[in-house]
C-alpha positions as CSV (number, residue, x, y, z in Angstrom):
1,M,146.8,100.9,180.1
2,T,143.0,101.1,180.3
3,E,141.5,99.7,183.5
4,P,139.9,96.4,182.6
5,R,136.3,95.7,183.4
6,T,134.6,92.5,184.4
7,G,132.4,91.0,181.7
8,T,130.5,87.8,180.7
9,R,132.1,84.9,178.9
10,E,130.1,85.9,175.8
11,E,131.4,89.5,175.9
12,W,134.9,88.1,176.3
13,L,134.5,85.8,173.4
14,A,133.2,88.5,171.1
15,A,136.1,90.8,172.0
16,R,138.6,88.0,171.7
17,R,137.4,87.2,168.1
18,A,137.8,90.9,167.2
19,L,141.3,90.9,168.7
20,L,142.1,87.7,166.7
21,A,141.3,89.4,163.5
22,A,143.7,92.2,164.4
23,E,146.4,89.7,165.5
24,K,146.1,87.9,162.1
25,A,146.4,91.2,160.3
26,L,149.6,92.0,162.3
27,T,151.0,88.5,161.6
28,R,150.4,89.0,157.8
29,Q,152.1,92.4,158.0
30,S,155.0,90.9,159.9
31,D,155.4,88.2,157.2
32,A,155.4,91.0,154.6
33,L,158.0,92.9,156.5
34,A,160.2,89.8,156.8
35,E,160.1,89.5,153.0
36,Q,161.0,93.2,152.7
37,R,164.0,92.7,155.0
38,Q,165.2,89.8,152.9
39,A,164.8,91.8,149.7
40,L,167.3,94.5,150.9
41,P,170.4,94.7,148.7
42,W,173.6,93.0,150.0
43,V,176.6,95.2,150.7
44,K,180.0,93.7,150.3
45,I,182.3,93.9,153.3
46,D,185.8,94.9,152.3
47,K,187.3,95.9,155.6
48,P,189.4,93.2,157.3
49,Y,187.8,93.2,160.7
50,R,189.6,91.1,163.4
51,F,188.0,89.6,166.6
52,D,189.2,87.8,169.6
53,T,187.3,84.5,170.2
54,D,187.6,81.5,172.4
55,A,189.2,79.8,169.4
56,G,191.7,82.6,168.9
57,G,191.9,85.5,166.5
58,A,189.2,85.5,163.8
59,T,188.0,87.3,160.8
60,L,184.4,88.3,160.2
61,A,184.1,85.3,157.8
62,E,185.4,83.0,160.5
63,L,182.7,84.1,162.9
64,F,180.2,82.2,160.6
65,R,181.7,78.9,161.9
66,G,181.3,77.2,158.6
67,R,177.7,78.4,158.1
68,S,176.3,80.7,155.4
69,Q,174.5,83.2,157.6
70,L,175.6,85.2,160.7
71,L,173.5,87.1,163.1
72,V,175.4,89.5,165.4
73,Y,173.9,90.8,168.6
74,H,175.8,94.1,169.4
75,F,176.0,93.6,173.2
76,M,176.7,96.7,175.2
77,F,179.9,96.0,177.2
78,G,182.5,98.8,177.1
79,P,186.2,98.0,177.6
80,D,186.4,99.6,181.0
81,W,183.0,98.4,182.3
82,K,182.8,95.9,185.2
83,A,179.7,94.1,183.8
84,G,177.6,93.9,180.7
85,C,174.4,95.9,180.2
86,P,171.5,94.5,182.1
87,S,169.1,95.1,179.2
88,C,171.4,93.3,176.8
89,S,171.8,90.5,179.4
90,M,168.1,90.1,179.6
91,I,167.9,89.7,175.8
92,A,170.9,87.3,175.9
93,D,169.1,85.1,178.5
94,G,166.5,84.5,175.7
95,F,168.8,83.8,172.8
96,D,171.2,81.6,174.7
97,G,168.7,78.8,174.7
98,F,167.8,78.9,171.0
99,A,171.2,79.7,169.4
100,V,171.8,75.9,169.0
101,H,168.6,75.6,167.0
102,L,169.8,78.4,164.6
103,A,173.1,76.7,164.4
104,N,171.4,73.6,163.1
105,H,169.6,75.8,160.5
106,D,172.7,77.2,158.8
107,V,172.7,80.3,161.0
108,T,175.4,81.3,163.6
109,L,174.2,83.7,166.3
110,T,177.0,85.4,168.1
111,A,177.4,88.4,170.4
112,V,180.1,91.0,169.8
113,S,181.3,93.5,172.3
114,L,184.1,96.1,172.7
115,A,185.2,94.6,176.1
116,P,188.4,92.5,176.0
117,L,187.8,88.7,175.7
118,A,188.9,88.0,179.3
119,K,186.0,90.2,180.6
120,L,183.5,88.6,178.2
121,R,184.6,85.1,179.3
122,A,184.2,86.0,183.0
123,Y,180.8,87.5,182.6
124,K,179.6,84.7,180.3
125,Q,180.7,82.2,183.0
126,R,178.9,84.3,185.7
127,M,175.7,84.3,183.6
128,G,175.9,80.6,182.6
129,W,175.7,81.3,178.9
130,S,176.9,79.1,176.1
131,F,176.5,81.2,172.9
132,P,179.6,82.4,171.1
133,W,180.9,85.8,172.1
134,A,183.6,87.7,170.3
135,S,185.6,90.8,171.4
136,S,185.9,93.6,168.8
137,F,188.4,95.5,171.0
138,G,190.7,97.5,168.9
139,S,188.5,97.1,165.8
140,D,186.3,99.6,163.9
141,F,183.5,97.0,163.7
142,N,181.3,98.6,166.4
143,A,181.7,102.1,165.1
144,D,181.2,101.1,161.5
145,F,177.9,99.4,162.4
146,N,176.7,102.4,164.4
147,V,176.8,100.9,167.9
148,F,179.8,102.8,169.2
149,F,180.5,106.6,169.2
150,T,183.4,108.7,170.3
151,E,183.4,111.3,173.0
152,A,184.0,113.9,170.3
153,Q,180.9,112.8,168.4
154,Q,178.9,112.9,171.6
155,R,180.1,116.4,172.6
156,A,179.4,117.7,169.1
157,G,175.9,116.2,169.0
158,E,176.9,114.2,165.9
159,I,175.7,110.8,167.0
160,E,173.5,109.1,164.3
161,Y,171.8,106.1,165.8
162,N,169.0,104.1,164.4
163,Y,169.3,105.9,161.0
164,Q,168.7,109.4,162.5
165,R,170.5,112.0,164.5
166,G,169.1,112.6,168.0
167,G,165.7,111.6,169.2
168,H,166.9,108.6,171.3
169,A,166.7,108.6,175.1
170,M,170.5,108.1,175.3
171,D,170.9,111.4,173.5
172,M,168.7,113.5,175.8
173,A,170.2,116.1,178.1
174,P,170.1,115.8,181.0
175,V,170.4,112.0,180.8
176,P,167.1,110.3,181.9
177,P,167.4,108.7,185.4
178,P,166.8,105.1,184.0
179,V,169.9,105.5,181.7
180,A,172.0,106.8,184.5
181,E,170.8,103.9,186.7
182,L,171.8,101.3,184.0
183,A,175.2,102.9,183.6
184,A,175.9,102.7,187.3
185,T,175.1,98.9,187.3
186,C,177.8,98.5,184.6
187,G,180.4,100.4,186.6
188,T,180.5,103.4,184.2
189,D,179.1,106.9,184.0
190,A,176.1,107.9,181.8
191,P,178.2,109.5,179.0
192,G,180.4,106.4,178.8
193,Y,177.3,104.1,178.8
194,T,175.5,106.0,176.1
195,R,178.5,105.9,173.7
196,D,177.9,102.1,173.4
197,R,174.6,101.2,171.9
198,P,172.6,97.9,171.3
199,G,171.8,96.6,167.9
200,M,171.6,93.5,165.7
201,S,173.2,92.9,162.3
202,A,172.9,90.2,159.7
203,F,175.5,88.9,157.3
204,V,175.7,86.3,154.6
205,L,178.8,84.5,153.2
206,R,178.6,83.7,149.5
207,D,181.5,82.4,147.5
208,G,183.9,83.4,150.2
209,V,182.7,87.0,150.4
210,V,180.9,88.5,153.4
211,H,177.9,90.8,152.7
212,H,176.0,92.9,155.2
213,T,172.2,92.4,154.7
214,Y,170.4,94.0,157.6
215,S,170.8,96.0,160.9
216,T,168.3,97.2,163.5
217,Y,168.6,99.2,166.6
218,A,166.6,100.7,169.6
219,R,163.0,99.5,169.6
220,G,163.8,97.5,166.4
221,L,165.1,95.0,169.0
222,D,161.8,94.7,170.7
223,G,160.9,91.5,168.8
224,L,164.2,90.0,170.0
225,W,163.5,90.8,173.6
226,G,161.8,87.6,174.5
227,S,160.6,88.6,178.0
228,Y,158.6,91.4,176.5
229,Q,156.8,89.1,174.1
230,W,155.5,87.2,177.1
231,L,154.7,90.4,179.1
232,D,152.7,91.7,176.2
233,R,150.4,88.7,176.7
234,A,150.2,89.0,180.5
235,P,147.0,90.5,182.0
236,L,148.7,93.8,182.9
237,G,151.1,94.0,180.0
238,R,154.6,95.5,180.4
239,N,153.2,97.6,183.4
240,E,156.5,99.3,183.9
241,S,157.9,102.7,185.0
242,G,161.6,102.9,185.1
243,V,164.1,100.1,185.1
244,W,162.6,97.1,186.9
245,W,164.7,94.3,185.5
246,R,168.1,93.0,186.8
247,R,170.7,90.5,185.7
248,H,169.2,87.2,186.4
249,D,171.5,86.5,189.4
250,E,170.7,89.8,191.0
251,Y,167.0,89.2,191.9
252,G,167.7,87.2,195.0
253,D,165.2,84.6,196.1
254,G,161.9,84.3,194.4
């Protein structure tokens, strides 16, 4: 970032008004993008996905919990990992608090991961979360929604993530140090960590039929990463180099 300078209140006010104009333009653009998202065609889901939940086995339709809309956060947590992804955990810290508000607006927000339900329950208890979390272990759900890839796909360079092949940090060789660092905190290696990817998908239930309406990945999740929205308004911004965040119970005192 550019080194800030000290100015007068009048200079600050003039610059702030100019920034306000840009912020308003961005807000209007964001509103237009939201309308464009909602105008996407709906795609009928025919595959009978099955999930393990705290209430027992469930279909995709049952994850709606009686509501008409479903938002799924694809939480990175592989079957053999010892803990969930720290980045996904930081995002989940944010939506854990407002999931109840969405639930009272006809929207169910749930996380879905490949790890078995017992692991998800233990980690959820450790983190103190209350949002619903389903296991897709043994299901094609993660692969079909482009957040899980096989070792064969990885070796062949055939991973298509965020609507393109290659170009993501997780696909770089050698693996960037931050990716390897995050993998180690999950109890897995870098290749195993990068086969599981983050994302968010939206669904609607109409006349008993589930439709897929939207999915986003990679930096498309920035707007859902609540801490970054606050940091972008802090004096020094994100001000980061490498992985500075931890699971919220790993910071120690302070």
